[in-house]
C-alpha positions in Angstrom: 162.1 -86.1 145.7 161.3 -87.9 149.2 162.7 -90.0 151.0 160.1 -92.7 149.9 160.1 -92.0 146.7 163.6 -92.3 146.2 163.4 -95.4 148.4 160.7 -97.0 146.2 162.8 -95.8 142.8 166.3 -97.9 144.3 163.7 -100.6 144.9 162.0 -101.0 141.7 165.7 -101.0 139.7 167.3 -103.7 142.7 164.6 -105.9 141.8 164.8 -105.4 137.9 168.2 -105.9 138.2 168.4 -109.5 140.5 165.3 -111.0 138.7 166.9 -110.8 135.0 169.5 -112.3 136.1 168.3 -114.9 137.9 165.9 -115.4 135.3 169.2 -115.1 133.2 170.3 -118.2 135.3 167.6 -120.0 135.1 167.2 -120.5 131.6 170.7 -120.6 130.3 172.4 -123.6 129.5 175.3 -124.7 131.8 176.8 -127.8 133.0 176.8 -126.0 136.5 172.8 -126.1 136.5 172.5 -126.8 140.2 174.8 -124.2 141.1 173.2 -121.5 138.8 169.4 -122.6 140.1 170.6 -122.2 143.5 172.1 -118.5 143.1 169.0 -117.7 140.9 166.7 -119.0 144.2 168.9 -116.8 146.4 168.5 -113.4 144.6 164.8 -114.3 144.3 165.5 -114.3 147.9 166.8 -111.3 148.4 164.1 -109.4 146.1 161.5 -110.8 148.4 163.1 -109.2 151.3 164.1 -106.2 150.2 160.9 -105.5 148.1 159.4 -104.6 151.4 159.1 -100.6 150.5 157.5 -100.9 147.2 155.0 -104.0 149.6 153.9 -101.6 151.8 153.5 -98.7 149.0 150.8 -100.4 147.6 149.3 -102.6 150.5 147.3 -101.3 153.3 148.1 -102.3 156.4 149.9 -105.3 158.3 148.8 -108.9 156.1 149.4 -112.5 156.3 150.7 -111.8 153.5 153.1 -109.3 154.2 154.4 -111.6 157.2 155.2 -114.5 155.4 157.3 -111.4 152.7 159.1 -110.6 155.8 159.9 -114.5 157.3 161.9 -115.4 154.0 164.7 -113.8 155.2 165.5 -117.1 156.7 166.1 -118.5 153.6 168.7 -115.9 152.4 172.0 -117.7 154.3 170.8 -121.1 154.1 170.3 -121.7 149.9 173.4 -119.3 149.7 175.5 -121.8 151.5 174.3 -124.7 149.4 175.5 -122.8 146.7 178.4 -122.2 147.9 178.4 -126.3 148.8 177.0 -126.5 145.0 180.1 -124.8 143.4 183.1 -125.8 145.9 182.0 -130.1 145.9 181.6 -131.8 142.0 179.4 -134.4 144.1 177.3 -132.1 145.3 173.7 -132.9 144.7 170.4 -132.0 146.0 168.5 -134.0 148.2 165.8 -134.6 151.1 168.0 -133.9 153.8 168.7 -130.1 152.4 165.2 -130.1 153.4 166.0 -128.9 156.8 167.2 -125.8 156.6 163.7 -125.1 156.2 163.3 -125.5 160.4 163.8 -121.8 161.3 161.6 -120.5 158.8 158.9 -123.3 159.7 159.3 -122.6 163.0 159.5 -118.6 163.0 156.0 -119.0 161.5 154.4 -121.9 163.1 154.9 -119.2 166.2 153.5 -116.5 164.5 150.1 -118.4 163.7 148.4 -118.3 167.0 148.6 -114.4 167.5 149.1 -112.9 164.3 148.3 -115.2 161.4 144.5 -116.8 162.6 143.1 -113.2 163.8 141.3 -109.8 162.6 142.9 -107.1 160.9 142.6 -105.3 164.3 144.7 -107.9 166.7 147.2 -107.6 163.9 147.4 -103.9 163.9 147.5 -103.8 167.7 150.0 -107.1 167.2 153.1 -104.8 165.7 152.6 -101.7 167.6 153.5 -103.1 170.6 156.3 -105.3 168.6 158.6 -104.3 171.7 156.8 -106.5 173.6 156.0 -109.3 171.6 157.5 -112.5 172.6 157.5 -113.9 168.6 159.1 -111.1 167.1 161.6 -110.5 170.1 162.5 -114.9 168.9 162.1 -114.4 165.3 164.7 -111.6 165.8 167.4 -113.2 167.7 167.0 -116.7 165.9 167.1 -115.3 162.2 170.6 -113.4 163.1 172.1 -116.1 165.1 170.9 -117.9 162.0 173.0 -116.1 159.9 176.4 -115.7 162.2 176.2 -119.6 162.6 175.6 -119.9 158.5 178.2 -117.4 157.4 180.7 -119.6 159.7 180.1 -122.6 157.8 180.0 -120.9 154.5 183.8 -120.1 155.4 184.6 -122.9 156.7 183.6 -124.8 153.4 185.7 -122.5 151.4 188.5 -123.4 153.6 188.4 -127.1 153.2 187.7 -126.7 149.9 190.7 -124.6 149.0 193.5 -126.8 151.2 191.1 -130.0 148.7 191.8 -128.2 145.8 195.5 -127.2 146.7 196.4 -130.6 147.6 195.1 -132.6 144.3 195.4 -129.6 141.3 197.1 -127.8 139.5 195.2 -124.8 137.4 193.8 -121.6 137.7 191.0 -122.6 139.0 191.4 -121.3 142.6 190.9 -118.0 141.7 187.1 -119.8 141.9 187.7 -119.7 145.0 189.0 -116.4 146.1 186.2 -115.0 144.2 183.9 -116.8 146.5 185.8 -116.0 149.6 185.5 -112.1 148.6 181.7 -112.2 147.9 181.1 -114.2 151.2 183.4 -111.6 152.9 181.0 -109.2 151.1 177.8 -110.4 151.6 178.7 -110.9 155.7 179.7 -106.9 155.6 176.2 -106.0 154.0 174.7 -107.9 156.3 175.9 -107.0 159.5 175.2 -103.5 158.5 171.2 -105.0 158.2 171.5 -106.1 161.9 173.3 -102.4 162.7 169.8 -101.3 160.5 167.6 -103.9 162.6 168.6 -102.1 165.9 168.2 -98.9 164.6 164.3 -100.6 163.5 163.4 -101.6 167.2 164.7 -98.4 168.7 163.3 -94.5 168.7 165.2 -93.6 165.6 163.3 -95.6 162.5 164.4 -92.9 160.1 168.0 -94.1 160.5 167.2 -97.6 159.8 165.5 -96.5 156.4 168.4 -94.3 155.6 170.6 -97.6 156.1 168.3 -99.2 154.0 168.6 -97.2 150.9 172.3 -97.9 150.7 171.9 -101.2 151.3 170.0 -101.5 148.2 172.2 -100.0 146.4 175.5 -101.6 148.0 173.3 -105.1 147.2 173.4 -103.9 143.0 177.1 -104.3 142.4 178.0 -107.0 144.9 175.8 -109.1 143.1 176.9 -107.9 139.1 180.2 -108.1 140.0 180.0 -111.8 141.3 178.5 -112.7 138.4 180.3 -110.8 135.8 183.6 -113.0 137.0 181.6 -116.3 137.3 180.1 -116.1 134.3 182.9 -114.9 132.3 185.0 -117.2 133.4 183.1 -120.9 133.3 185.6 -122.8 133.3 187.0 -121.5 136.3 184.8 -122.8 138.6 186.7 -126.9 138.5 184.9 -128.8 142.1 186.6 -130.7 144.3 185.0 -134.4 145.5 183.6 -133.8 148.9 184.8 -137.3 149.9 188.4 -136.3 149.3 190.3 -135.7 152.9 193.0 -133.4 153.5 197.2 -135.1 154.2 196.8 -134.1 158.9 192.9 -135.7 158.3 194.8 -138.9 156.5 197.8 -138.6 159.0 195.5 -138.4 162.0 193.6 -141.1 161.2 196.3 -143.4 160.5 198.0 -141.8 164.1 195.2 -143.2 165.8 195.5 -146.7 164.4 198.8 -146.9 164.9 199.7 -148.0 160.8 202.6 -146.6 159.2 202.4 -144.3 156.2 204.9 -145.7 154.2 208.9 -146.3 154.9 212.0 -144.6 154.8 212.6 -146.6 151.5 209.8 -146.4 150.3 209.1 -143.0 150.4 213.1 -142.4 148.7 211.6 -144.9 145.2 208.4 -142.9 145.2 210.0 -140.1 145.7 212.6 -140.9 142.6 209.8 -142.4 140.8 207.7 -139.3 140.7 210.3 -136.8 140.2 212.1 -138.5 137.3 208.7 -138.1 136.0 208.4 -135.1 136.3 211.5 -133.6 134.8 210.6 -136.8 131.6 207.3 -136.6 130.9 207.3 -132.9 131.7 203.4 -133.3 132.6 203.6 -130.3 134.2 202.9 -128.9 130.3 199.1 -129.7 131.1 197.5 -126.8 132.5 194.5 -128.5 134.3 197.1 -131.6 135.8 195.6 -133.8 138.9 197.2 -135.7 141.5 195.1 -138.4 140.5 196.8 -138.4 136.7 199.9 -138.2 138.0 199.3 -140.8 139.7 198.0 -143.2 137.2 201.4 -143.0 135.1 203.6 -143.7 138.2 202.1 -146.2 139.9 201.5 -144.6 143.5 198.1 -144.4 144.6 196.2 -141.2 144.7 196.4 -141.5 149.4 200.8 -142.6 149.3 201.1 -139.4 146.6 199.3 -136.7 148.3 201.3 -137.4 151.4 204.3 -137.5 149.4 203.7 -134.1 147.9 201.9 -132.5 151.0 203.6 -134.0 154.0 206.9 -135.2 153.7 207.6 -132.5 151.1 205.8 -129.6 153.0 204.5 -128.7 149.5 200.5 -128.4 148.5 200.6 -129.8 144.7 199.2 -127.0 143.7 202.7 -125.3 144.3 204.9 -128.5 144.0 203.9 -128.3 140.1 203.7 -124.9 139.6 207.4 -125.2 141.0 208.3 -127.0 137.8 206.2 -124.9 135.9 208.7 -121.9 137.3 211.6 -123.5 136.4 211.0 -124.3 132.7 209.9 -120.8 132.4 213.1 -119.1 134.3 214.9 -121.8 131.3 213.1 -120.0 128.2 214.0 -116.4 130.1 217.6 -117.5 129.8 217.0 -118.8 126.1 218.7 -116.6 124.1 217.2 -118.3 121.4 213.7 -117.7 122.6 214.2 -114.1 122.8 211.7 -113.0 120.5 209.2 -114.7 123.3 206.2 -112.5 125.2 206.0 -113.5 128.7 202.6 -114.0 127.4 203.4 -116.6 124.7 205.9 -118.3 127.6 203.6 -118.5 130.3 200.9 -120.6 127.9 204.1 -122.6 127.5 204.8 -124.0 130.8 200.7 -125.3 131.3 199.8 -121.6 133.1 196.4 -120.3 131.3 196.5 -117.1 133.4 198.9 -114.1 133.9 197.7 -113.2 137.3 198.8 -116.8 138.1 201.8 -117.1 136.3 202.9 -113.6 138.0 201.9 -114.7 141.4 203.7 -117.9 141.6 207.0 -116.8 139.6 207.0 -113.9 142.1 206.4 -116.1 145.0 209.1 -118.4 143.6 211.9 -116.0 142.5 210.3 -112.6 144.3 210.6 -111.4 140.9 208.0 -110.8 138.4 208.7 -112.3 134.8 209.6 -108.7 133.3 211.7 -107.7 135.2 213.5 -111.5 135.8 214.0 -111.7 132.2 215.5 -107.8 132.0 218.0 -108.5 135.1 219.5 -111.5 132.6 
């Protein structure tokens, strides 16, 4: 089997799976419709990009459609960026301002109008044969990779902020969704860096190396996308977004320092802390696996902003860790109780407010240095 045939076979398999997944995301009933549509669009645009071997086998010579297909690569990372925003923030909505992400794609194609899109076939062939000396192609090549790096940095910044906001305001195991999205973005980053390496060889004297890397990328891409979708679709409840209008505690403190406002007096701090601890002990709200800081705020009549500052700044904990501390202490009491020795670890974690064995084990080991099973054995 020749390398060209292998490339076409791999391309067809990749296209089939990607387009099938895109069709599923566009048709499945879900409360995460915007996220599903954006990820489906990402898969479709990626399919357009990777179908080059199949496209070239069907089209004889350079064409406007072929060049347009190449420039669709401009749209991949902006669509993924919007997808990440839609997953991280519950109030995300597509609007006219998001059309600005089309600018690099439009600029790249406008530059190609005079000497490619509007000329005859012979001129197109000459343009591509001398591509190393064509300023339009050089500009597009540089712009698309600069765009890639900028968007990837932006995505990692969004994920970092969203995770912190979640930890400061929520308690569920939904933090895993951000971990998976971070892992997926990391794998995509590796994928795009390899693609950049491939493009270097594409414009060198070793185009065969570029083609070999291309096959590897096609094989690498499929398991990444399938793994992420398997995680996301198997655990749709984990994707609980935060409000983009929420502010990090460090930003609240910074703003108050600028306006020379006092956050709370020492006396108010002690009163609110006493009220919070009393509520936690008497009412045990931590038993609710999806407890939010807003719900606690409503119950103890302390503004969310003040409560967030109290826990995150004064106590030096995220709300996420603060609540888990009470859950773990409750779990330790159950593990020590001889009358409850028949309870399994799974039953205990559900009883104290966790809904995931992995998150329970992680939190328990963080607070005690031991897994729940080892802790029970040492009693």
